[in-house]
N, C-alpha and C positions, 0 to 999 in steps of 0.2 A: 813503441809497438805495442806497449800494454793497453793504450788508450784506444787502439784500433779496433779492438774488438767491442768496443760499445758504440761506434759510430760508422756509418756507411758513407762513403763519399760519392758525391753526385756533381758532374761538372756545372750543372743547372742550379740546384739548389744549395750546393756546400755540403758540409756534414749535417747528418741527420741520425738521432739517437735511435736505436734499434727498437726501442719500446713504445715508438709512435704507431699508431694505429694508421694502417693504409686504408685510404679513402677508396671507395669503390667508384669506379668510372660509370655514370649513368648512360646506358645506350639503350636504343629503341628495340633493340634485337638481342635475343639470347642465342647464343652458339657454342655447342660443347662438341667434344670429341666423337660423342655418339651420333651427332647431327652431321658432323663431316662424314663419318663412315658410312652413314646412310645415303648422303648425298654422292659420294665416292661410288657406292654400289649402283646407284640410280644411273650416274652417268656411263658407267662401264657397261650396265645392262642396255642402255641406250644404243650405245656406238656398236656393241655386239649384235642386238637386233637389226641395227642398219645393214652392218657388214653381212649379216645371215640373208637378209633379203635382198641386197645386191646382187649375193652370189646366186640365189635361187631364181633371179631375174637373169642371169646370164651377163652380169656387168662385169664379173669376175672381181678383182682386187680394186676398191677405191682408194684414190690418194688420202693421205692423213687429212688434208684441208676439207675434202668432200666429205669424209667420214665424221669430221666434228662438225661440219656445217650442217647435216641431216641428222647427225646423232644428238645434237645440242635439244632441239625441239622433242625429239622422241624423249630424251632424258627426262625433260620437263614433264611430260605426260606421265611417264613412268614414276616419277617423284610424288605426282599428286594422286596417283592409283596406289601406290606401295605404302606410302608413309601414313595414312589415316590409320589403318588397323595397327602398325606397329606403334605408333605415339598412343593410341587410345589403349592398347593391350598392356602396356608398359607404363602407363599413366606418366609419359615425358611432358614436360611443359612445353608449350608451342614456342615456334622461333619468334615471333612478335608478341610480346607481352600485352595483355589487356591494360586500358587505363585504369587505374586504382579508382573505384568508387567513393572512397572516403576523401582522399587528398587530390583527386581529380589530375594526377600526374602519371605518366608512364614510369614505372620503376625500371631501373637496371636490372632488377631481380627479384623474384620473390621466393621467401622460405618455405618449404614445405612442412607442415606442421602433422597433417594426418592424410594419408591417402588409403581409403578404403572403398572397395567396389567401383561405382561410377564416379564418386565424389573426391574431390582433394580441398583439403583445406589449408591455405596458403596465407601467408603474411607479406604485407607490401614492404619492400625494401625502403621506402622512403618514410612511411607514417607508422609501419608496424602493424597497422590494423588487419583484422582476420576477414577473409574472402572465401565463399565457396565457388569452386570451378567443377562445373559439371560436364561429364564427357558423353552423356545422352541424357535425354528428356527425362527429369525425375517424376514421381508422383506429385502431386501439390502437398501431401502430407509428410513427404521428405525434406522439402525445401525449408530452411531457416527462416524463422521470423525475426530473429536477432541480428542477421549479418546479411550482408548483400550478396546475391548469388548469380553467378555468370555461368551461360550456357556455351560451351564451345561448337562451333559449327563446323561443317566439313569445309575444307579439309583440316582435319584437328592440329596437323602439324604447323599450320601456318599462324593461327591463333584469332581467327573471327569469333567474335564473342557477341553475345546479346544477353541484356539484363532479364532474369526471370523473377527477381525479387530485390526490392530494396533495403530490405532489412529495417529494424528499428532505430538504426543509428543515422541513416542518411536522409 
């Protein structure tokens, strides 16, 4: 029993020391609790809007299947209308992360180094190189000459980016 504290047991890999570093799964999408709560709010708002409109039009109570069928497209529209200002204001990273200009790979995550105003400095999860993410079009004098700069396009929550500067190292 005394040795059980230093090892975790897994049916697939066998005993593993606690001191081993957990490897990060590489995924093309970032999804956190905040994103889930925003998505749930958009789905609920879409379904409530459909229920309200159907009541005003005299259809009365819709079945659950029809409410979900008509509420899903309205929820997607609400998501694209509501989330860009939320992501831009709170500087949340987009759901689909851009490809790193340094290593040309889509990282499983970016580490935020600095977030000031419309600019966020992030480090790639693969190569660790620094990138500038801009939330709105910067002045030419504000763009870094030493690192790549990406401008997030609308909707900011999805992660459409375009390069505005390749920096000196690329």
